N, C-alpha and C positions, 0 to 999 in steps of 0.2 A: 452451409450445410452440405454434407454428401448427398447428392441427388437421390431422392427416395420417393416412390409413389405414395400418395396420400393414404391409399388403402392399406399399405404396409405399415405406415405409422399408426393408423387406427387400430390395427390388430395388436401391435406391440404395446400400446398404452391403454388398451381396453376402452376405446372411444366408439361411440356410435357415429357412423358416417352417413351423411345425407348429400346427395348430388354426385356429380361425375368425378372420376379420379383425375388427378394431374400430378406431375412431378414437382415435388417440393425441393427447392434448393436454397430457400431463404425463409427463416422464421423471425418475426419481429413483434415487438410489444408497444412501440411508440406510435400512437395514432396520428402524430403530426407528420410522420414520414410520408412522402409522396412517391408515386410511381414505383412502389415495391411490389413486384409481381410474385409475392410469396404467400406464406400462411401467417395471418395475424392472430396473435393470442390475446384475448381480451382479459386482462388481469383485473382483479377487484381488490381494493384496499379499504381501510377504515374510512377514508375521506373521498374516495373516487370509485368509479365503476366504468371501465373502458367499454363495456357492452353498449354504452350510450353512443359510442362513436363508430360502431360496426358499419352502418350505412355509409358514413363518410369515408372510411378506410376502403371499403369495396369500390366506391366510386373513384377513389384515387389510384386504383390499380391492383389492389390485393386480389389474388386468385381464390382465396378461401379464408375461412375464419375458424378458430377454435374457441368455443363458448360453453357456458354452463347451462344453457337452455336454447331450444331451437329458435332461430331468428327468421324473420320474414325476408328471405332473399332467395334468388334463384341460383346463387353461387354455392359451391361446395362448403360444407361445414362439418366440423367434428364436435360432438357434444360429450362433455365430461362432467364429473361431479365437481371438480375443483381445477380451475385453469392454471393456478400457480403450481400445483403438484404435477399437472400434465406437462407444463413447460419443462420441469425438471426431468420427467420421464422421456420426453423427446430428446433432451440433451444427453441423457444416459444412453439412449439408443444410438445417437450419432457418435458418441464417444466409443461405444463398443464396436462400431463398424470401422474404426480407425486403427491403423497399425503404428501410429506415431508413438513416440516415447514422451511421457508426461512427467513434469516436475511439479509437485505441490508444495507451496510455501506458506507458512503462517508464522506468527510470532507477535509479541507485544510491540516491538519497535523494529523498524528497518525492513519490513517484509517487501514493501514496494521498491525500495532501493535494491534489495537482493534480486527481486524479480527482474528489474531492468538490467542488472549485471548479468544474470543468467541468460536473458534474451539476447543481450549484446554478444555474448560468447557463442551461443548456439546458432545464431543467424549466419555465422561463418561456415556452418556445416550443412545447412539445409533450410527449408521453409519452416518458419516458426509461427505459432499462434501464442500470443501473450495477453494476459489480462489488460484491458484498456482502462486507463483512469483508475477509478476505485470500484469497479464492478466485482466485488469480492464477497457478496452475501448470497443468500439463498435464491435470489433472482439474478444477480450479476454473474455468478459462476455458471449457471445454465446458459445464459445468453452468450457468454464467452465460448462455452463448449459447442454451442450451435454454429459457431463460425469455423469449426473444423471442416476442412475440405479433404478430398481424396488424396491430394499430394502433400498434405501437412506432414512434416517430419518430426517436429517437436512441439510440445505444448508446455507453456510456463504459466501456471495457474496460481493466483494469490487467493488464499482463503482467510476470510476474516470472521469474527464472531463477537457478539455481545451477550451471549447466553450459552449455557451448556447444551450440547447436542447439535449445534449449528454446523460446526466443522465436521462432525461425524456424518452429517447429512450431505454436505457438499463434497467431502472427500470420497464418500461412497459413490457419488455420481462421477467424480473425476477419475477415480482409480489410478492414482499416481504410481509411476514406476520408481520414482525417487521422492522422498518426503522429508521436509525440513521444518523443525520448530526453531526459529532463529534465536529467540530468547523469551524469557518470561519476566514481566515487570508489572508495576501497578497501573494497569489500564483496564477500563470497563469493569472495575471492581463492583460497581452497582449491580451488574448482571451476574457476577461470578461469586460474590461474597467475600473472598479473600484471595491471596496469591496462590494458595493451593488449588482453589477453584479455577483460577486462570490456567495453571499448569495442567490440570486434569483436562480442561477443555481443549487446550492446544495439543495435548497428546493424542487426541482423537484422530489427528491426521495420519498417525502411524498404523491405525487399525486396518485399513483396507489394503495395505501392502501385501503383495503376493510373496510366496516363499523366496522368489528370486528378486524381490524388490530390495531397495537399499534405503535405510534410514540415515539421514544426516543429522548429527547431534552436536550441539555447542558444548564443548568440554568445560568452558568457563562459566556456564550458567549454573546458578545455585540448585536448579532442579535436574541436573544431569543424572544423578543417581536415581531419581524418581522416574525419569524417562527409560532408564535401563530396564526397569520392571515392566514397562509397557511395550517393549520392542522384542520381537522374536525373529527378526530377519538380520541380514548382514548390515553392519554399520560402518559409516565413515565419520570420524570425529574431527573437530577443528578447534584451534585455540591460539590466542595471542599471549597466553600466560604460562602454559604448562605443556607437557608432552602430549601429543595427539597425532593423528594420521596426517593432518594438514596443519602447518604452522607458519607463523610470520616471524621472521627474524630480521634484525638490523633495521628497525623501522625509523625512518627519518621524515620529518615534516618540513615542507618548503615554507617560504615566507608567507605564502597565501594559504598555508595550512593543508594543502594537499599532500598525499603520502607517497613515499617510495619505500619498498621493503623487499625482502627475499622470501619467496614462497617455497616451502619445503614439503615434499610429499615422498615418503619412503626414501629412495636414494637420489631423487631428482630435485633440482633447485632451479629457480628462475626469478629474475627481477621483475617486480610489478610496479607500474606507475598508475596512480589513480587520479582521475580528473575531479573527483568529488572531495570535499574538504572534511576534516575532522578525523581524529584518531579512531573514533567508533566505526568509521567506514572501513578500516582495515579488517575488523571482525566480519563486517558484511561481505567484504570481498572474499574472505576465506570461506564463508558460507556458500557463496555463489560458486567459487572454485570447486568446493567439495561436491556440490550437486552435479557439476559438469564432469568431474573425475569419475563419479558414479556412472556416467554415461560414456565412459572411455574417451573423453575429449583430451587432447594433448595439452600439456602445460604451455606450449608455445601459443596455441590458439586461445587458451584461457588468458594469457597475458595480453594478447592483442585485443580480445574482447573487452577486458576490464579497462584497458587504456582508452577505449572509445565509448565507454558507458555514458549515455546521456544523463544530464542533470535534470531531475524531476522538478517541475515547477512547484514552488512553495516549499521545497525541501533543500535548505541551505544553498539557494541560488544567489550568487553574489553579483552585484552590479556596483559600479562606481559612478557617482554623479559628477557633473561638471564642476561642482563646488569642491570636489575632492573627497566628499564623504562616501564611505563604503556602506552599502546597504546589504545585509544578509537576510534574505527572505526565507524564513523557516516557519511560515504561517500555516502550513497545510494541516498540521495536527500536533498534539502534545500529550505526553504522559510524564510521569515522574522521572523515569530513566532518560527520556529524550530531552527533557528540560535540563537535566544535569549535563548531558552530553553537549548541548548547545552552549551552556555556560563554560564548559571546559574549552570549547572552541573559541569563544569570544575573548576569554582571558589572555589568549596568546596574541591578540592583535594590539596595535599601538593605541595609546591613550589619546582622547577619551574613549573608553569602552562603554557603550550605552545599551542597556538591555531593556526591551519593551515586551511585556508579557500580558497575555490574556488568560482567562480561566482555563483550567483543565476540567474536562467534563466526565461524567459517569463514574465518579469515584465513590459515590454513596457516603457512608459514614466516615470514610477515610479522606474526604475532601479537604477539610480544614487542616488536618495533620500533614497531608501531602503538600499543600501549598506552603505551609510553614517550613517544611523541609527544603523546598526550593529557595525560599527567601534566605534561610540560614546558609545554604550552599553558595548562593550568589554573594552574600556578605563576606564569606571566608575566601572567595575566589578573587577578590580585589576588583570587582566591577565598579567603574567610576560612578555611573548613574543608573538607577532603576526606575522605570516608569511602568505603572500597572494600570489596567482598566478592567473592570468587571465587578463581580461580587466576592468570590473567594480569594481573589488576588489582594484584597485588603489585608488578609492574614499573612500573605506572602510579603507584602510591603512592610508590615509591622515587624515580622521576623528579620527582614533585611536590616531595618533600622536598628534593631537590637544588636546587630553584629558590627555596625560601623560607628565611628566616633563622631562623625559630622553628618549633616543633612545632605544625603545624596540621592534622595528618591522622592517620588510624589505619586499619589494615587488619583486616578480620574474616574468619574462615573460615566462620562460620555467620551466617545472616540473623537468627536469634533474638537474638544478642548485639548486632548492629547496630541492630535495632529498639529494643531497650531503651535504647541510647545516644541514638537519634534522638528518642525520647519526651521525653527530658530537654532536647533542643535545640529542640523545637517550641514556642518561646515567642514572645511578641509582638515584632513587627518582623523576625523571622527569615524568610528565604526558603530553602526546601529544594527542590532540583531532583533528581529521581530518574530515572536512565536506565541502560539496559543492553540487550543482545540478548535475544531471546525466550527463549533457553535459560537465561538468568540469572534469570528469573522475578522481576524487580524489582517487578512489580505487587503481589507479596505484601507488600512493604514499604509501598507506598502504601496498600493496604487496611488494614494494621495501624494506621497512623497515622490514617487516616480513621475507622476503627471506634472507636478509643480517644478520639477527640475529636469533639465535635459540630460539624458544618460550619455555618458562618455563611452561610445561604442569601442573606442580604441583601447579602453582599459577594462572592457568586459572580460572577466576571468573565464567564464564558462559559457559555452555557446548554445548547445542544444537542450531543449526542454521537451517534456512529454505531456500529452494531453491530460488535463485533470477534470474534464467535463464528465458529467454522469446524469443519467435520467433519474426520475423519481423512483423511490424504493430500492435504489442501487447504491446506497451510501457505503462508505468504507467502514470497516470494523477494525 
C-alpha cells in the first residue's frame, strides 16, 4: 500500500479511530500471517468471524486493527459498520492515490490467461501489479489494489462474478483505463439466469471508463453488437475471423499445438509465437495485445511479452511421463465453451486420445443440456476414450455414447476408481486431457497420475507456472 497515516484512512472511509496514529503501508486479512506490521481487517462471513483472532494478530505484530466493534486492546483500531465494505473503500482510496495505468479484464473464459499475457508484456515497460491466483471477487480485487505502491506503473486486474452487480462494484473501485470483456459463454448461469444475463453483467466493466478510457471488444463474440450499446468511449476491436483493429493472420499450429501467427494492427505487422497451446489462445493473445496497444505499447514489445507468457497451473499445462504418456492438465475450471476448446485441442494429438471430465458447476437449469452438448461434441470430434466422474457428467457420457458406434467410455462415481483405470491407460503414445470445474477437484486425478509416474523433465513442453493459491472468500468467478 502507498504509505498513509491511519488517521487519513479513517477520515476517507468514515471510520472512528481509537488510539495513536501510525503510518500504514500494509493491509491484510489473513489472521494466520505472522510479523505483519500493518493494519489487520477483521472480515466476517457466514461461517467465520475474524474478530475472534484480533488478540492473536496483534500479538503477532500487527500495528492496528479495523473492526466492527471496539475491542479490548491498547493498540490503534478503526471502527466501522461493515469491515468488508471498509476494505473496499481503503482499496479505492489507495487506487485513487496512484498514477499507474490500469487494465481491467473480465470474461467467461480465458481471463486469467489474458491477464498473464498482459502482465508479461507490461513488465517490460515498468513495475506491474497483477492479480495473484484467483483473487478476482469483491474481496480479492480490493486485496490486490491494496498492493499498489508509489512506484507501480501498471495494474492488471482480473474481475470475476457469479451475480449481477459484482463487476460494477469491483470495476468502480478499480477505475480501469482500459477495459476488456474477453468473451461471453455459458458460465455461472445459475447466478445470471441466461447468456444475456451473463453479457449484461460482464458489460459492467465498461461503465467506469473515463472519456479518455479505451474499451477492448471481441469482434468475434456473439454479443459484440450488444456491447456497442454499452460503450461510449474509444474502442479497439480484435478478431481471428473478420475485419477488426487487431487481427491474426496465417495461423499455424506446431506439433505440440502451440501457435505462430502474424498480428496485424493498422499498417503494422509482426510475427507472434505463443508458448501456450490451443487455437483459442490466439484470440486470447489478440485480446492481450489490444489492451497493450491501448496503452501505446509497441508491437515488438507485445511479441516479446507474449512469447514469454507463463503457463498457468491447471490451465493446459502439459507434461510427459516416463512411460511416454502426455498429460494435459486443464483441471482449474470449466465452462461449456472451454470444454469444447479443450476437445478441439485434444483431437489434434496422436491416438489414443483420452478425455477425462468432471462436472461443470453453476449452470442451474442449463446443467443437463450443457453436459449433453459437451458429450455430443466429444463424440463428433473423434475422441478415442471418454472417462467421466461426477453427477451431471452421467448425461455427458450418455450423449457421447449416442454419437459413437462402439463402447469407448465409462462413468465413475468415485475418483479413486477412475484413477486406477487411468493408471492403466497412461502408456506410451497416449494423451490424457483432464478437465472440470473447481468443485469437481480434478486436480486430484492429475496429482495421482503425476505422483505415480516420474515426470520426464527433458520432455516437459512448458516451464513456468503461476500461483493458484487463494485464501478463503477469494475464489475465482
